C-alpha positions as CSV (number, residue, x, y, z in Angstrom):
1,M,-0.1,18.4,-4.9
2,I,0.0,14.7,-3.9
3,D,2.8,13.5,-1.6
4,Y,3.9,10.0,-2.7
5,T,6.4,9.6,0.1
6,K,4.3,7.2,2.1
7,L,3.6,5.0,-0.9
8,Q,7.2,5.0,-2.0
9,K,8.3,4.0,1.6
10,S,5.7,1.3,2.0
11,L,6.5,-0.2,-1.4
12,K,10.2,-0.1,-0.8
13,H,9.8,-1.8,2.6
14,L,7.5,-4.5,1.0
15,E,10.1,-5.1,-1.8
16,L,12.9,-5.5,0.7
17,Q,11.0,-7.7,3.1
18,Y,9.8,-9.9,0.3
19,K,13.4,-10.4,-0.8
20,N,14.2,-11.4,2.8
21,Y,11.4,-13.8,2.8
22,C,12.4,-15.4,-0.5
23,N,16.0,-15.7,0.7
24,S,15.0,-17.2,4.1
25,Q,14.6,-20.7,2.6
26,Y,18.4,-20.7,2.0
27,R,19.3,-19.5,5.5
28,N,19.9,-22.6,7.6
29,E,20.4,-20.6,10.7
30,L,16.8,-19.5,10.7
31,S,14.3,-21.6,12.6
32,E,10.8,-22.4,11.1
33,L,9.4,-19.8,13.5
34,D,11.8,-17.2,12.1
35,K,10.8,-18.0,8.6
36,E,7.2,-17.8,9.5
37,G,7.8,-14.4,11.1
38,L,9.4,-13.2,7.8
39,A,6.3,-14.4,5.9
40,E,3.9,-12.7,8.3
41,S,5.9,-9.5,8.1
42,T,5.9,-9.6,4.3
43,I,2.1,-10.0,4.4
44,Q,1.7,-7.1,6.8
45,R,3.8,-4.9,4.6
46,F,1.6,-5.9,1.6
47,E,-1.4,-4.9,3.6
48,T,0.1,-1.5,4.4
49,C,1.3,-0.9,0.9
50,Y,-2.0,-1.9,-0.7
51,D,-4.0,0.3,1.7
52,T,-1.6,3.3,1.0
53,L,-1.8,2.6,-2.7
54,W,-5.6,2.7,-3.1
55,K,-5.9,5.8,-1.0
56,I,-3.2,7.6,-3.0
57,L,-5.0,6.4,-6.2
58,K,-8.2,8.0,-4.9
59,R,-6.5,11.3,-4.4
60,Y,-4.9,11.1,-7.9
61,L,-8.3,10.4,-9.5
62,V,-9.8,13.5,-7.8
63,E,-6.9,15.9,-7.8
64,E,-5.0,15.1,-11.0
65,L,-7.8,13.7,-13.2
66,G,-10.6,15.9,-11.8
67,I,-13.1,13.1,-11.3
68,P,-15.7,14.7,-9.1
69,E,-17.2,11.7,-7.3
70,V,-14.8,8.9,-6.4
71,P,-16.1,6.2,-4.0
72,N,-14.3,5.6,-0.8
73,S,-13.8,1.9,-1.4
74,P,-10.9,0.1,-3.1
75,K,-12.6,-1.9,-5.8
76,P,-14.5,0.9,-7.4
77,I,-11.4,3.0,-7.3
78,L,-9.4,0.3,-9.0
79,R,-12.0,0.0,-11.7
80,L,-11.9,3.8,-12.2
81,A,-8.1,3.7,-12.4
82,F,-8.3,1.0,-15.0
83,E,-10.9,2.9,-17.0
84,N,-8.5,5.9,-17.0
85,Q,-5.7,3.8,-18.3
86,L,-3.5,3.9,-15.1
87,F,-2.8,0.2,-15.1
88,A,-0.8,-1.8,-17.5
89,S,-2.2,-5.1,-16.2
90,P,-5.8,-6.2,-16.3
91,V,-8.2,-4.8,-13.8
92,E,-9.0,-8.4,-12.7
93,Q,-5.5,-8.7,-11.4
94,W,-6.0,-5.6,-9.3
95,L,-9.3,-6.9,-8.0
96,N,-7.6,-10.1,-7.0
97,Y,-5.1,-8.1,-5.0
98,A,-8.1,-6.4,-3.3
99,D,-9.7,-9.8,-2.5
100,I,-6.4,-11.1,-1.1
101,R,-6.0,-8.0,1.0
102,V,-9.5,-8.5,2.5
103,S,-8.9,-12.2,3.1
104,T,-5.7,-11.6,5.0
105,A,-7.5,-9.1,7.3
106,H,-10.5,-11.2,8.1
107,D,-9.4,-14.8,8.2
108,Y,-5.7,-15.3,8.5
109,N,-4.6,-18.9,8.0
110,Q,-1.7,-20.7,6.2
111,E,-3.7,-21.2,3.0
112,K,-4.5,-17.5,2.7
113,A,-1.0,-16.5,3.7
114,N,0.4,-18.8,0.9
115,E,-2.1,-17.3,-1.6
116,C,-0.9,-13.8,-0.6
117,L,2.8,-14.7,-0.9
118,I,2.3,-16.3,-4.4
119,I,1.0,-13.0,-5.8
120,M,3.5,-10.8,-4.0
121,Q,6.0,-10.3,-6.9
122,D,3.3,-9.5,-9.3
123,F,1.8,-7.0,-6.9
124,I,5.2,-5.4,-6.3
125,N,5.7,-5.2,-10.1
126,D,2.3,-3.7,-10.7
127,A,2.5,-1.3,-7.8
128,T,6.0,-0.1,-9.0
129,E,4.6,0.5,-12.4
130,L,1.7,2.4,-11.1
131,Y,4.0,4.5,-8.8
132,Q,5.9,5.4,-12.0
133,T,2.7,6.3,-13.9
134,L,1.4,8.4,-11.1
135,T,4.6,10.3,-10.3
136,G,6.3,10.3,-13.7
137,T,9.5,9.3,-12.0
138,P,11.4,6.0,-12.4
139,W,11.5,3.5,-9.5
140,E,14.8,3.3,-7.8
């Protein structure tokens, strides 16, 4: 049986921190450094959530769907998940999340940070929907 606790926790933390980041623009008491820290923290939570998600997805493909040979790499796993109708959104969107995850890990700069933050709400929505599909439980 797959334990979804880590995925649930990382997604909840991302969701909350993203809300903090979005609200930071209205908080005059925060310095630019504070706001930058919220942005960086949100991106780090995205990275953690994304990494947790694709690893859980791999387990689901093997243990729940019985797919015998699942690669140990995110993009092929995302394609398999799409082929098995686990995503409501197009696979290209998920592959974009993968590209953004790689870019934040290897060359962190403001442009890549902004690119990551722009897709954040879509990722949260898609990850929440996937969580519900995998677990069969509503997101709280």
